[in-house]
N, C-alpha and C positions, 0 to 999 in steps of 0.2 A: 394618536393612540388613545383608547378609552380605558379608564380605570374605574372600578367600583370602589366607593369609599363608604366605610361605616361612619356614620355621621356623629363622631365624637365632637364635642364643642371645639377642641383644639384644631381639628381638621377643618371644621366649618369656618373658623376664623381665616384659614388659608384660602378657602373657596370664595369668601365674600371679601372683595377688595376693600381696604381701608382708605383708599384714595377717593378724591371727589369724582363725581360723574364726568366722563369725557365730554368735552364740548367743542373741541377744535375741528376744523374741516378736514385735517389729515386723518383723524379717526374716522370721519364719515366715509372717506375714500377707501378704507380698508376692505379687502375681500372678506365678507362676513363668514365665508366657509373656512377661513384660516384662523379666525380668532378663537381664543380660549372660551369654553362654554361650560356652564353648570347646568346639567340637564336633568329632566325627569323623564324616565323612559317607561311608558306603559304600553305594552304591545297588544294586549287582547282585551276583550270586554270583561273577561274574568279578572284580569289585572286591574282594570278600572274599578270594578266592584270592590276588590280587596284594598286598593289604594284609598278609596274614599270611605271605607268602613271605619268608623271612629274607634280608636283604641287608646288606652291610657298612655301608650308610648308614642303617640302620633308626633310628627315633626311639624311645628308651626311654620307657616309659609306666608308669602305675600302673593297677591294677585295684582298684576300691573294694569291699572285702569287705562283703557285705550292704548295698551301696549307699553305704557311707561315713558311718555315723552319727556325729554330733557332738552336744554339748549343744543341746537344742531341736530336733534333727533325728533322728527314730527310724530304726532299720534298716528296710530294705525299703519305704521310702516314696518316691514320685515326687518330693516336695518335697526330700527328702534327696539324691536323684540330682542334681536341679537345683542344689542348693547346692554340691556338689562341682564341677560344671561351671562355676560362677562363678570358680573358682580355676584349674582345669586341665582339659584334655581327659582323658577316662578311659574305661576299660572298666568297666562296672558289673556286678558279680556279684550275682545275686539268687536267692532261694529260692522254690520253687513248692510249695504244698500244695493239697489239694482238700477242699472242704466236703462235708458229708453229701449235698447235692443236686448234687454233681459240678461245682461252679464252681471254677476254678483261681484261687487268690489268692496274694499274696506273703506268705510266712510261713516263718520258719526252724524254730521250735519246734513240736512236736506240740500243746502246750498254749498257751492264749491268755494266761495270767496275766502272764508276764514283759513282754510287748511291747504289750499292749492293756488297755483297761478292762474286758475281758470275762473269762469263766471257761470252763473246759471244754476239750475237744479239738477241733481244727479239723475233723477228719473226723466229728465227732459233732454238729456244729451246722450250721444252714442259712446260706446266703449272706445271707438277710434279717437274721439275727442279727449276722453279721459286719459288715454295713453300719451297724448301730446303734452300733458301737464306735468309740473313738478310740485312736490309737496313742500309746504312751508311749516316751520316749527311754531311753537306757541308764542314766540316773540315776533312772528311775522317775517322771519328770515327764510329766503328760498334755499332749499337744499337740492342736491342732485338726485334725490330719491323719487321714485314713481309710485303711483297709486297701485297697490297690489290687488289682485283678484282673491276671492275667497279660496279658490283652488290652490293658488300659489302659497297662501298662508297655511293651509291644511297640509300640503306636501312638505313645506319647509319645517313645520313644527313637529313632524313625526320623529319620535325618539329624542326630542329636545325639550318640549314644553307641553303642558296641558293647556287647552284652550277653553274659555267660556265665550260663547258666541251670542252676541246681542243682535237680535234680528229686528231691523227697522219695520215700522208698520206697513210700508208699501211692499215688503218682500214676502212672497208666498212661502209658507213653511215647507211646502213640497220641494221647492227649488233648493233650499238649504239642506234638507235631508238627502236629496239626490246627490248633492255635491259631497256631503260627508260620506255617503256610501260608495260613490264612485271612486273616491280617493282612499277608501278603506281607512277612514279616520274615526270610526266609531269608538275606538278605545280612548282616544285623547281629546275628543271634542264634545263638550257638554253644551247644551242649549239653555239660554237664559229665558225665563218666563216672568211675567209681571202680574199674572192672575192665575187663580186655580183653574179657570176655564181653559186658559191657554196651555197650562201644564197638562191638563187632562187630554186635550186635543193632541198635543205633541206626543204624549206617552202612547196614545192609541195609534198614532201614525208611525212611531219609531220606538217601540218598547225597549229596545236594546240600549238606547242612549241615556246618559246621565242628564239630569235636569237641575238647573239652579232655580229654586223656588223660594219666593219671599215668604218667610215665616217669622213673625215678630211677636207673637203672643200665644197663650194657651188656646184661644179660640181658633187661631189659624193652624195650630197643630191638629185640632179636631177636623178642620175643613180639609186638610191634606189627606187625612185618613178616609174621609167621606168620598174624596175624589177617586179613591181606588188605586192610587199610585203607590207602588211598593217603596218602602223607605230605602231599600238598597239601590234605588235609582235617583235618590234625592241628595242634593247639597243645599243646605238651608242658608239662604241669605237673610240675615236677621235685621237688615235695615241700616240706617246711617246714624243711629243713636245706640250707645252701649246698652246691652241687655244685662239683666241680673245674672249672678252666678247660678241661681236656682233655675232660671229659664234655660240657660245654656246647658245645664245638666240634664234637663228634660229632653233636649234635642240629642245630647250625647247618649242618653238611655235608649234612644231609638237606633243607635249605631250610626249617627249622621254627623258629618262635619258642619261647623258653623262658619259662615263668611260674614265678618263685620265690615260694613262700608265705612272706612275711616276717611275716605275721600271727602273733601269739603271741610266742614268745621273741625272734625277731629284731627285731620292732617294739619290744619292751621294751628290748632292748639299745641300739637306736638312740635311744630316748627318754632312756636313762640316760647313754649315752656320747657322744651327738652324732649328728645326722642325716646327717653325712658318711658314716656307715656304709652308708647306702643307695647312695652313690656307688661304694663298693668292690664291692657286689653286682653292679651293672651293669658295672663294669669287668672283672669276672671272668666275664661272659657271660650274666647274667640280662637278658632283654629287657623283661619285664613284671614289676613287683613287685605281688603280691597282698597288700594291706595294710589294716589297720584305721586307718592314718594317711595316707590318700591325699594330703591337702593338704600335709602336711609332707614326705612322700617325694617328691612331684612337685617341690616347690621345691628340694629337695636335689639332684636329678638334672638340673635344667634346664641346667647347664653342659655336660652330656654330649651335648646335641642337636647333630648335625652342622651345619656351616654351610649345606650344601645336602643335600637328601635326595629320593630318588625317591618317598618316602612323603608328602612335604609337601602334595601335591595333595588328600589326604584330610582335611586339618585346616582348619577355618574358625573364625572368631571372629564372633559375632553380637551386636550391641548392640540 
């Protein structure tokens, strides 16, 4: 049964579990369709534009880097995405590579050794070979999970999570855009770019899609405007170092969400000094924390959720 929740902090505490991340194999074997899920439901392109339009009552969120891997849950696996959603609503960041026979699969590395039971390079093996493999978690433990295709991830995430899609260099933009359109995922799948040239190219190819664009200073704000990409199609990735309150305000004045990359050093600082560090990032103007610790970060920032929000209509909890 699906229920809409106004995101009062007391209700959010109920949505974000206070227990530690699940790591035993029994949890891995659950049917992910039957587990409780904290969802973000964006159904139309107009919904996406409204959701990502910055407002003073915005709800701070986490973006699960590579899907939010934890022990027993490997990166870029649909089961891993589902695990994160049992604790918190989230944006899911995932990586897309392409096999020798042009099938789009979720994989960060060029090589298969670190994250799967296979060997070789993704773009030098067939999808049939990829299908024979099992994913391994970050501790090197084999799971029973398979490498998903981009199509499977897009279909699964509809009505559950927003995606940011990191396109590996060997993957043609056209292939990703075709997959997004074929699965009717335009509303919930944003594309990640690493240069203004790439952002401009993607916008010309698919002007309906949201783009994550790296904007770290005033000069890059100007370069984005020169690229001719409308601000209502932009989510601003502000880098992996905390930006000033004034800079974040300049982005907000454009009506744009900021994503701060806390993955890496800032996550390590929070783990060492206390998760309340995540609170300070949001208080200084970060709207979305891109993190390798999405469960811990979400729990830390739950008290910053406003009592009422125009964004609350997009959040649901499903038992």
